[in-house]
C-alpha positions as CSV (number, residue, x, y, z in Angstrom):
1,M,48.5,-4.1,-10.8
2,K,49.7,-1.2,-8.9
3,R,48.2,1.1,-11.4
4,I,45.0,-0.7,-11.1
5,F,44.9,-0.1,-7.5
6,R,45.9,3.6,-7.6
7,T,43.1,4.4,-10.3
8,A,40.4,2.5,-8.2
9,L,41.6,4.3,-4.9
10,T,41.3,7.5,-6.8
11,L,38.1,6.9,-8.2
12,L,36.5,5.8,-4.8
13,S,38.1,8.7,-2.9
14,V,36.8,11.4,-5.4
15,Y,33.1,10.0,-5.4
16,Y,33.2,9.6,-1.6
17,A,34.1,13.0,-1.3
18,Y,31.4,14.1,-3.6
19,M,28.6,12.2,-1.8
20,V,30.0,13.7,1.6
21,E,29.2,17.1,0.0
22,Y,25.4,16.2,0.1
23,R,25.3,14.7,3.4
24,A,21.8,16.3,4.1
25,E,20.5,14.7,0.9
26,L,22.0,11.5,2.2
27,I,19.7,11.5,5.3
28,L,16.6,11.8,3.0
29,W,18.0,9.1,0.7
30,V,18.4,6.7,3.7
31,L,14.9,7.9,5.1
32,S,13.3,6.9,1.5
33,G,14.3,3.3,2.1
34,S,12.3,3.2,5.4
35,L,9.3,1.2,3.4
36,P,10.4,-1.8,5.6
37,I,10.1,-0.1,8.8
38,I,6.4,0.9,7.8
39,L,5.6,-2.8,6.8
40,M,7.0,-4.1,9.9
41,G,4.4,-2.2,12.0
42,V,1.8,-3.8,9.8
43,W,3.0,-7.5,10.0
44,T,3.7,-7.4,13.7
45,Q,0.3,-6.3,14.4
46,A,-1.0,-9.0,11.8
47,A,1.3,-11.7,13.6
48,Q,-0.5,-11.1,17.0
49,G,-3.8,-12.2,15.7
50,G,-3.0,-15.0,13.0
51,N,-1.0,-17.8,12.4
52,F,1.9,-16.9,9.8
53,G,4.7,-19.1,11.3
54,L,6.6,-16.1,12.8
55,T,6.2,-14.2,15.8
56,P,6.0,-10.4,16.1
57,V,9.3,-10.1,17.0
58,D,10.6,-12.4,14.1
59,F,8.9,-9.9,11.7
60,A,10.4,-7.0,13.6
61,R,13.9,-8.4,13.2
62,Y,13.2,-9.6,9.5
63,F,12.4,-6.0,8.3
64,L,14.9,-4.4,10.0
65,A,17.2,-6.7,8.0
66,V,15.3,-5.9,4.9
67,F,16.2,-2.2,5.7
68,L,19.8,-2.9,6.2
69,V,19.8,-4.9,3.1
70,R,18.0,-2.0,1.1
71,Q,20.5,0.4,2.4
72,L,23.5,-1.8,1.1
73,T,21.9,-2.8,-2.3
74,V,20.3,0.5,-3.7
75,V,21.2,1.5,-7.3
76,W,20.3,4.3,-9.4
77,A,22.8,3.4,-12.2
78,I,20.1,3.5,-15.1
79,W,19.2,7.2,-14.5
80,D,22.8,8.3,-14.8
81,V,23.2,6.3,-18.1
82,E,20.3,7.2,-19.5
83,K,21.2,11.0,-19.1
84,E,24.7,10.1,-20.4
85,V,23.5,8.3,-23.8
86,I,20.6,10.9,-24.4
87,E,22.8,14.1,-23.8
88,G,25.8,12.5,-25.6
89,K,28.0,13.1,-22.2
90,L,28.9,9.2,-22.7
91,S,31.2,10.5,-25.5
92,N,34.0,12.0,-23.1
93,R,33.7,8.8,-21.0
94,L,34.5,6.7,-24.1
95,L,37.6,8.8,-24.6
96,Q,39.2,7.5,-21.1
97,P,41.2,4.4,-20.9
98,L,38.6,3.0,-18.5
99,D,35.2,1.3,-19.3
100,P,32.5,3.8,-18.0
101,V,30.8,1.2,-15.7
102,W,33.7,1.8,-13.3
103,H,32.6,5.2,-12.8
104,H,29.2,4.4,-11.9
105,V,30.6,1.2,-9.5
106,A,32.7,4.0,-7.7
107,S,29.8,6.2,-7.3
108,H,27.7,3.7,-5.5
109,L,30.5,2.3,-3.3
110,G,31.5,6.1,-2.3
111,E,27.7,6.6,-1.7
112,R,27.6,3.6,0.6
113,G,30.7,4.7,2.6
114,A,29.0,7.9,3.3
115,R,25.6,6.5,4.1
116,I,26.7,3.7,6.8
117,P,26.9,6.0,9.7
118,F,23.5,7.3,9.1
119,T,22.2,3.7,8.6
120,F,23.5,2.8,11.9
121,L,22.3,5.6,13.6
122,L,18.8,4.9,12.5
123,I,19.2,1.1,13.7
124,G,20.5,2.2,16.8
125,L,17.1,4.3,17.3
126,F,15.2,1.4,16.4
127,F,16.4,-0.8,19.2
128,I,15.6,2.0,21.5
129,L,12.1,2.2,20.6
130,Y,11.6,-1.6,20.2
131,P,14.2,-2.9,22.7
132,Q,12.5,-6.4,22.5
133,A,13.6,-7.2,18.9
134,F,17.4,-6.6,19.9
135,W,19.5,-9.7,19.2
136,I,23.0,-10.4,18.4
137,P,23.6,-12.3,15.3
138,S,26.3,-15.1,15.4
139,L,29.8,-14.4,13.7
140,G,29.0,-17.0,11.0
141,E,25.5,-15.4,10.2
142,I,27.1,-11.9,10.0
143,C,29.8,-13.1,7.4
144,L,27.3,-15.0,5.4
145,F,25.0,-12.1,5.6
146,L,27.9,-9.9,4.4
147,L,28.8,-12.1,1.5
148,A,24.9,-12.4,0.4
149,G,24.5,-8.8,0.6
150,V,27.6,-8.1,-1.4
151,L,26.4,-10.5,-4.0
152,A,22.9,-9.0,-4.0
153,F,24.3,-5.4,-4.5
154,I,26.4,-6.7,-7.4
155,L,23.3,-8.8,-8.9
156,R,21.0,-5.5,-8.4
157,F,23.5,-3.3,-10.1
158,V,24.1,-5.7,-13.0
159,I,20.5,-6.1,-13.7
160,Q,19.8,-2.3,-13.5
161,Y,23.1,-1.5,-15.9
162,T,21.8,-4.0,-18.2
163,F,18.5,-2.3,-18.4
164,A,20.3,1.1,-18.7
165,L,21.9,-0.1,-22.1
166,F,18.6,0.1,-23.7
167,A,19.2,3.8,-23.5
168,F,21.0,3.2,-26.9
169,W,17.8,2.1,-28.4
170,T,15.2,4.3,-26.6
171,E,15.0,7.3,-24.6
172,R,13.0,6.1,-21.8
173,A,15.4,2.9,-20.4
174,S,14.1,3.9,-17.0
175,A,10.7,2.9,-17.9
176,I,12.1,-0.8,-18.0
177,E,13.3,-0.4,-14.4
178,N,9.9,1.2,-13.3
179,F,8.1,-2.1,-14.8
180,W,10.7,-4.2,-13.4
181,F,10.5,-2.7,-9.9
182,L,6.9,-3.9,-9.4
183,F,7.8,-7.5,-9.4
184,Y,10.8,-6.6,-7.3
185,L,8.8,-4.9,-4.6
186,F,6.6,-7.6,-4.3
187,L,8.4,-11.0,-4.9
188,S,11.9,-10.0,-3.3
189,G,10.7,-10.4,0.2
190,M,10.4,-6.4,0.6
191,I,6.4,-6.4,1.1
192,A,6.5,-9.9,2.9
193,P,8.9,-12.7,4.0
194,L,9.0,-15.4,1.4
195,D,7.9,-17.8,4.4
196,V,4.7,-16.4,4.6
197,F,4.0,-16.9,0.5
198,P,1.7,-20.2,-0.4
199,E,3.9,-23.1,-1.3
200,P,3.4,-23.3,-4.9
201,V,4.2,-19.6,-5.1
202,R,7.2,-19.4,-3.3
203,T,8.5,-22.5,-5.4
204,V,8.1,-20.6,-8.4
205,V,9.6,-17.3,-7.2
206,L,12.8,-18.9,-6.1
207,F,13.7,-19.5,-9.7
208,T,13.6,-15.8,-10.4
209,P,16.4,-13.4,-9.4
210,F,13.9,-11.5,-6.9
211,P,14.4,-13.5,-3.5
212,Y,18.3,-13.3,-3.6
213,L,18.2,-9.4,-3.7
214,I,16.4,-9.1,-0.5
215,D,14.9,-12.0,1.4
216,F,17.8,-14.5,1.3
217,P,20.5,-12.2,2.8
218,A,17.8,-10.8,5.2
219,S,16.7,-14.2,6.3
220,I,20.3,-15.1,6.9
221,L,20.9,-12.2,9.3
222,V,17.6,-13.3,11.3
223,G,18.4,-16.8,11.3
224,L,15.3,-17.9,9.3
225,P,15.9,-21.2,7.6
226,V,17.3,-21.0,4.0
227,D,19.0,-23.3,1.5
228,M,22.4,-21.8,1.6
229,T,23.8,-23.7,-1.2
230,R,21.0,-23.0,-3.7
231,G,20.9,-19.5,-2.4
232,F,24.4,-18.5,-3.3
233,L,24.5,-20.6,-6.5
234,A,21.4,-19.1,-7.7
235,T,22.8,-15.5,-7.0
236,L,26.0,-16.3,-8.8
237,G,24.0,-18.0,-11.8
238,W,21.8,-14.6,-12.2
239,I,24.9,-12.4,-11.9
240,L,26.6,-14.4,-14.8
241,L,23.6,-14.6,-16.9
242,F,22.9,-10.9,-16.8
243,L,26.6,-10.0,-17.2
244,I,26.8,-12.0,-20.5
245,L,23.7,-10.1,-21.7
246,N,25.1,-6.8,-20.4
247,R,28.5,-7.2,-22.3
248,W,26.5,-8.3,-25.6
249,L,24.1,-4.9,-25.1
250,W,27.2,-3.0,-24.8
251,R,29.1,-3.8,-28.0
252,Q,25.8,-3.7,-29.7
253,G,24.8,-0.4,-28.5
254,L,28.1,1.2,-29.0
255,K,28.1,0.6,-32.9
256,Q,24.8,2.7,-33.1
257,Y,25.7,5.4,-30.6
258,S,25.3,8.7,-32.2
259,G,25.8,11.0,-28.9
260,M,27.3,14.7,-29.8
261,G,31.1,14.1,-30.4
262,A,30.9,10.4,-30.8
């Protein structure tokens, strides 16, 4: 256990230091996730003249929460894995007594640590420009949000890493992610809260993994009504499903991996 802890701490510190080297680039990465803030302006204006069941302030708070969830759950593993497999760089990782996935996990967690200060800086700027949306969630809401956010990151990572393993069979595994992102964009709650969806559509969408990636944790933070039990169980269920598929694809992919030096 001590050796595992020391290895994990070393990986996290190395990747955190690597991410801090690119602070200017990190600012651009944070700003690239500002689509929810843009959509907030659209929906707050629409709410003033329409009946969506949410006030302009509710929309402002929701999309701020979406922005925060997006900062916590952004994943890019598929592009790294695709490059490693195609260029044969995975061979070196396979020689190490550590599953290569942990390098990607440490990279993402290190980046989260380096990104957080910029994220809170933008949140503070948002409240200065839009003070009527300021609110303080309860301690229970914050704890449940953090739990849902961590599970959303795990689900997002497992899904994308599973797609990345198709790089063993195709040189364009990232195309799968690009296609998946279209559904993620419209059904996760990034474009609009699920509360404004027609009831039949919302019922179907809740049986997919998309709402639990953004809408579920964001709704918890702003206090919108959600089924907590269903949300957490569904998230865990999808994580388990993709994790099983992931490990099967990994074993099958290694059988035919032909990277340089493999």
